[in-house]
Each structure stands twice: as structure tokens, then as C-alpha cells.
N, C-alpha and C positions, 0 to 999 in steps of 0.2 A: 202227320204222315201215316198212311194206312199200314196195317199189319203186313199185307202182301208186299208193298214196296219196301218196308223195313227189312223183311226177310230176304228179299232179292238183293238189297244193298249189302246186308251183312254177309251173305254168301259170296257175293262178288269180291268184297274186300278181303274176306278171310282166305279166299283161294290164292291170294298173292302174299299171304303171310303177315297180314296186318291185324291179326286177332289180338285180343287183350281187352283190358278195361276201357281203353279209349275208343275201341270199336263198339263193344257191347253197350257202353254208356252214351253213344252218340245217337240219341233219340230225337225225333223231330220236336220242335217247340209246340207248345199248346196252340190249338187253333186260334188265330187272331180274332178279336172281337171289337166292335165299335166302342169308342170311348176310352180305350186304353192304348193309345198310340205309343207312348213312351215305354210302357211295359213290353208291348209286342216288338218294338224296335230293338230293345235290349236283348230280348230272347232271340231274335233273328241274328243279331250281331254275334252273340255267343255261339249259336249253332253254326254259322258260317265260319267262324274262327276255328272250331273243332273240325269241321269238314275240310277246310283248307289245309289244316295241319296234316290230316290224313293224305290228302291229295299230294302235298309236297313231299311225302315219303316215297312216292312212286318215281320210277326213273323218268328222265326227260322224254318228251313225246316220241322222238325218233328212235329211242332205245327200248320201247315197250313191246312186250310180247302180247299175244292175244288176250290172256287173262288180265294182264295189267291194263290193256286198253278197255276191257270190260269194266274193270274196277273204276277206272277214271270216268268212264261214261256213267256208271251208277252213282258215283259221288256227285258228278255234275248235275244229273237229273234230280237228285235229292235237294241240292242247293237251289236249283231252278224252281222246284215245287214249293220250297219254303218261301222264296222271294215272291213267287206268284201268289201264294196264299196271303202274304202280308199286303201286297199291292191290291189284291182283290177287295180287301176291307178298308185300307187306309190311303188309297191313291189320292182321293180328293183332299184329305187333310195334309198329306205329304206335299202336294202341289201348292196348296194354299200357304203352307209354312215357308216353302221355298220362295214364293212370289209375294209374300205378305198379302194374302187374300186377293191375289191377281192384280194388285196395285202396281207391281213392278213387272216390266216386260224383259224377261231374261232370254237370251239365246239358248238354243238347244244344248250346246256344249257346256254352258254355265249351269243349266239345270242338272245335267248328268253329274258334273263334278261336285256341285253343291249338295246333291243328294247323297253322294258318297261320304260327305262330312256329316250331314244331318243324321243319316242312318248308316253307320259303318257296316260294310259287308253287303249292302243292297246292290251296289254297283262298284266297279273298280275305281280307285283314286287316280288322280293325275300321275302320281309317282308310280303306281303299279302299271299304268299304261306306258310310261316311258320304258320300263323294263320289258313289257310285252312287245312294244314296237321294235325293240332290238332283235327280236326273233324273226326268222323267215316265216312266211305264211304257213308252211308245212309243220312248223314246230310251235305254233301258238297254243296257249293253254286253254283258250276258250273264254277268257275273262269278258270279252265283248258281248257274249250271249246275254249277260245281265243287263247291258245297255239296251240291247234290242227288246228285251222284255219290258223294261221301264218305258221306253218310247212307245211300244205297242199299247201298253195300258193307258198312257197319257192320251194317245190318239183315239182310243176306244171311248174315252169319256168326253162327251161333247164340250163341256165347259173348259176343262184343261186343254183339250185338243185344239179348239178354236183359238184359245188364248196363246198357245205356243205357235201356231201358224202365223198369227198376226204379229207376235213378238219377233219372229224371224223376218218379217217384212220391214222392220225398222232399219234406217240407214246405219251402216257400221261406223265405228269411231274413226277408222282409217279414212273413210270417204269424207266425213265431216272435217277432218284435219286438213284435207287436200282440196276442199271445195274452192277456197279463195284462190289457190294457185291455178286451178282450171279457169276460173273466171277472169283472172288477170293475164294469164299467158296463153290460154287456149289449149293447153296440153298438160297431162300428167302421165309420167312414165313410171309404172310400178316395177318394171322389169318383165315379169311374166304376163302382164297386161298393160296396155297403153290406151289412153283416151285422148283423142284429138278432136277439137271442134272444127268442123269444115262447113262453113256457112251455117245453115240451120240444122245440120246433122252432127251428132256426136258419134264418132267411129271408135268402137271398142275392138282393139286387135289383141288376139290371144297369141302370146309370144313364148313359145317353148321349142325353139328350132331343133334342138338336139333330139327331141322326141316327136318331131313332126307335129308340134302344137297339141300334143296330148295333154290332158288335165290330170293333176295329181295333188298331193298334199302341199306342194310348194306353190301351186298356182291358184287354188280354189278361192282362198280368202281375198286375194288381190283382184281376181276376176270379178268377184261379187262387189268389191269396193268400186271397181271401174264402172260396173252397171249402175251402182248407186249414184255416182257422179253424173252420169248422163241423165238420170231421173231428177237429180237435184238442181241442175243448172237450168235456170229459166230461159236462157238464150238457146238452149238445145230443144228442138221440136221432135226430132226423129232419132232413134238409136239404130246404129248399123253395126252388126257383128261380122268380123271377117278374121281369117287367120293371118298371122304375120309372115314375113318372108322367111324361108328356110334355106339351109345350106346343104341339105342332103344331096348326094351326087345325082340322084334321079330327078330332083326338082330344084336344083340350085337356082336361086334368084326368082323363084316363084312362090306363090302363097298357097298354103295348105289350110283348109278350113279347120280340120281337127281330126286327130287319130283316135279319139275316145279316151278312155282311162289309160293311164300309163301302166301297162301290164308288167313292166319290169319292176317298177317300184312296188306294185301290188304283190308280186311274187316274193320279193325280198322283205315283205312285212312292213313297209313304210307307209302304206295307206291304210288308215283305220276304217272300221265299219262305219263310224260316224260320217265319214266323207260322203257316203251315198245320200244320206238324208239331209245333211247340211247343204249339199248341192241342190237337191230338189226343193227344199223348203227355203233356201236362201237365194242363190243366183237365179235359178230357173223360175222360181215362183215370183220373184220380183219382176222379171221380164214379162211374165204372164199376167200377174195380178197387181203389179205396181208397188210403190214404196209408201209405207205409212209413216208420215213425219210428225203427226200431232196426236197419235194414239187412237184416231178414229178411222176404222177400216173403210167406212163409207166415203172418206175424203182422200183415199189413196191417190198418189200422184202416178198417173199412167201416161205412157207415150207409145206411139207406134214403133215397131221394130222391124228392121229389114235384115235378113241374113244373106251374105254374099258368099256362095259356096264355090270354092276352087279346088280342083283335084279330087278331093273326097271329103265326105262327112261320115265318119265311122262312130258307132256307139254313142257316147254322150254327145258328140257333135251332131249326130243325126237326131238325138232326142231334143236338142235345142230347136230344131226346125218345127217341132210340134207347137211351140209357144210363141213364135214370131208371127208377124202379120203378112209378110211378103218374103218369098224366097227367090233370089236370083241365083241361077247356077250356070257355071260354064259348061258348054256342051261336052259331054263325055264324063262329067264328074260322077263319081260313084257314091251312092247313098245306101248305107246298110247298118244293121244292128247285129253284131257277131255274138249274140247272147248264147247261141248253141255251142259255139266253140269256146266260150269263156266259162259259162256255167253260173252266171249271176243274172239277176233280174235287171233288165235295161231301164232303170229309173221308172218314170211314170209312163213309158211308152206303151205298156200293156193296157193302160187306161186310154191313152190319147191316140195311138196309131190307128186303131180301128175306125176312128171318126174320119180319118183322112183317106184311107185306102180300102176300108171294109174289113169285116172280121176275118174272112178267109185269107186274104193277102197278108193281114197282120200276123195271123198264126204262122203262115209260111215264113215270114221274116223272122219272127222271134223264136220259133221252134225248129225251123229247117234252114235258116240262113239265106232266105231270098234277098237278092240285091236289086237296086234300081240304078239306071243310068240316065242322067239328065239328057234330054233330047229324045229318049224313047217314049212312046205313047203311054206306057203304063206308069211312067214317072210323073206324069202331069198332075197326079193327085198329091204329090209331095212338093212340086216345084211350080211356082207361078210364072216364071220368066226364064227362058233359056237364051244365053248369049254366047257368042264366040269368046273363048278365054281372053283374048287380047282386048275385048271390048268391055270388060267388067267395070273398070273405073268409070267409064262414060255411062254405063247402065245404072250404076249407083247414083250418080249425080242426077240423071234423068228421073229415076224413081223417087228420090227425095223431093225433087221439084214437083212431080206429079202429086205427091201425097200432101204437100204443104201449100200449094198455090191457091187453095180455096179455104184455108184455115183448118184447124184440127179439132175444134170443139165437137163438131158432129162426129168426126172419126172416133174420138175417144169415147163418146157416148155409145156409139154403135159397137165398139169393141167390148165395152162392159156388158151391154145387152146380149151380145153373142155368147160371151163367156157364161153368163148366168144360165143360159139354156143348155150349153154344151157340157159344162162341168161345174155343177153346183158345189159350193165349198164343202158341204157335208159329204158328198161323194169323194172328194179329194181327201178329206180327213179319214174316212173309212179305208180308202185305198192305202194311205200312209201307215195305218195300223197293220194291215196285212204285209205291206212292204217291209216294215221294221222287223216283224216276226220272221218272215221267210228269207229276207236278204242276209240277216246275220248268220243263218244256217248255211246259206250258199257261200258266204264269205269265209266261213271257218271250215268248209268241207275239203276233204282230200281230193274230191272229184275236181274242184277248181284248180288245185295244185297240179293234178295230172293233165288237165286241159291246157294249162299255161305251158307246161313242159312239152306237150305234144304239138300244140298248134303255134307256139310262140318261141320255142327254144329258150324259155325264160331262164333256165339254169345256166345257160352259157352267156347271158348278158349281164352287164354291170349296171347298177342303178345310177 
């Protein structure tokens, strides 16, 4: 730690009455160096333990005055700097130790929590996250910032970054456990997600009617498993995504494609930062890049995907439209990314939306809340086919038939070739590094809390 940072830290902490030996003695660990992983890890652990002890002496987040908020920020920055210095030197060795020299493909959440065991203090433990998850968003202590830093550094390094991306493309255990059921009965109902084989199509329904089919911590893993099943079942040639029936008074008996992220659960602290990256590297990336079943990315299992949009596709549901091959929308359906009103990055839309609608329209959507309506001329860049709402079922059947009547080998090959040109994997990897770094700050910001209270009345809603 530099002398200037140490003085700033000491001043901020002393102003709130935490002077004494424990403050004066809280000096940064020696600069990490190659070849001494264990020594530097132990030094980081000791430093984080001392810093955390100081942090824990401050009042709860909601009860802090200006000086106490400054002290908390100074401690947090010092811990982030120490973790960043360690990762700057030891990221490669850390990742190789976690994955046995990349011979094991571990999911992102496993990497993060195994790292907490290997180097205590580098990132929060699973037990710490249970405690953090019990806090509303406005009162979180910022533990997840360390997760964002770790994932940013992994994605910045090509070897570990590519390895993690490919690891996230493996089928989930839940999907493998239910594959035989799908093949024998033609359906698997996970509750929040349902897969039904209909001829040569596998229909994935997102089913969260209480929240208008919004996605959250209760739906994500099962939605990904449902997508895995469609990709795994050799009898299924086309994947179709649509919203399940809802019982909301305005839409009773109708299907809503998706209301985006569940803002109520987000506000009440039940959606972790990891949700964002797990969704984009898991569910969405499998739809876009396929499923790796044998460890060889070149042999990923890919299928064409159709999205059937009814009523609206908001936020994450709109992001899904960027990675499917054909979008059918009911006339009048609304498509938009409420990023401005929420205060978070809309997934990988910043990378993908400009390819569909152009840079200027994408900026209008992400920064100023522009919306599209299916059937209007300007929505043609997002929608391939507009039908009357009552004709959606028939349109899905017709589109599946049109896509499969001449075989799918050529279609899958063309899909891969298109993707290589439009979004090289290295560009995606670099984007994910920026996304990890910036999204964790958005997720933990008080601006997000204020936006949810202002635009969503989140404080008055029950999760």
C-alpha cells in the first residue's frame, strides 16, 4: 500500500474514533511476488482479517454518518487494493490450483467459493454470503465487490477466462438427472421452468406467474437446466422459448414473455451479484454458443432457437432476443431495456444490441429508455415475424416446420459461422471482464436502491 493511501486510510478511520494500536499497526502486506503464493496468501488473509475487524466496529450501514461512511469506504478500498495486488501476481496459479491445472471444469460459483477456502479473505465464503443475503440491498456491506474483482481478473487472463467460459457451457447436474425423464415422457416440470417436447421442437416455458415471469434467484438454475435438456435431447431439433400463463388481473389466462429481473427480490437483497454473470455465461451463452458435453468447445451441441414474445419482453427477457435465431412477436408487444430506470448494466446488450438496431438506437434504449412495439417499422430490426396475438401457437408450429423441413445441418453450420464474425469469443471474454467490474459497483450502489424505490415502489412490495 502506498504512503498516501495509508495516510488517507488512517485519517478516515481515526476520525470515527478507531485510533490505537490496531489502526496504527494495520499496514498493507508486502508487495506480492512470483514464486511465493503461500506466503503472499497468508499475508493477505491476515491483512483482511485485521481490516474486517476494524470494519465490523463501525455501525450498521443504515446508521452511519458521513465520517463513518468515509471510514467504511477507505477500509473497503484498502482491502480491494490488497486483493487486487495479490491477484495481479498470482491469478494464474490460483486458477490452476482451483482447477488442477485446468483439468477440471468448475462452474463460476464453485470457483468463487473454492477460492474463499484456498485463500481466506480473498472473497467471501458461502456462509458469509448467507448472512449478507439476509440484508436488504441498501444495507449490504459490499462483500460481493471481492467476487467482482476475482471474476474480472479471471476474464482478463485469456487462459483462465476461456476455460471458465467453456466450463459454464457444460450441462448442469440437474439436467443430466432429468434427461431420461424427458426422453421417456416428453416433459419435465421444474416449477419455474418447464420443458415439453412438441414434435421436433422443445418448448421452454418460463413460469413465474406471481412476478409476470420475471427471473430471479429461484428461477435461474432451473431455467438453465431446462435449456440444457433441449440441447441434450437428440429428438429435439429446435428450441422455443416462451412465457408461461399468468394470473395477473390485466393478463389473466395470457402468456407474458418476461418482465426482466425480479426487482422486488433484488431490492430486498435476495438476488446476488453472481446472478448476473451466471445468467450470461450459463443460460444465455448456452442458447447462443451451445452446450459442451465432451470437453471440446469445437464440438459444442447447438440448435436453432425461436422466441415467442407475448405482451412484452422487458430487461433480461429482451436480452434473450439478442441470442435466438428467430423472434415471433404478437402485434403490440413491448420490447425494451429499462436500464436507465434500474441503474444496472443490461447484461451483454451493450455488446449485442448495436448489431441489431445500430449504435445510436442502442444508446437511446440503454441510456434513455427507448422502447419498441412489435408491428411498428422501427421494431423490425428486433423482430423477425409479427402475428396477431391469437395466432401465436399456429405461428410457432409453422416456423418450426419451416426451419426443420430441409434438415438442420446447414443451419447449424451457418449459425456458427455467423457468430464467429459477429462476436468472437475473445471479444465476449473481454466484455465479461468489464461487465464483472462495473456491474458489481452498480449492484451495490445506493443509486440502484433509490431507482428501485422511485420507479418500482420496491419498498412497498413483498418478495
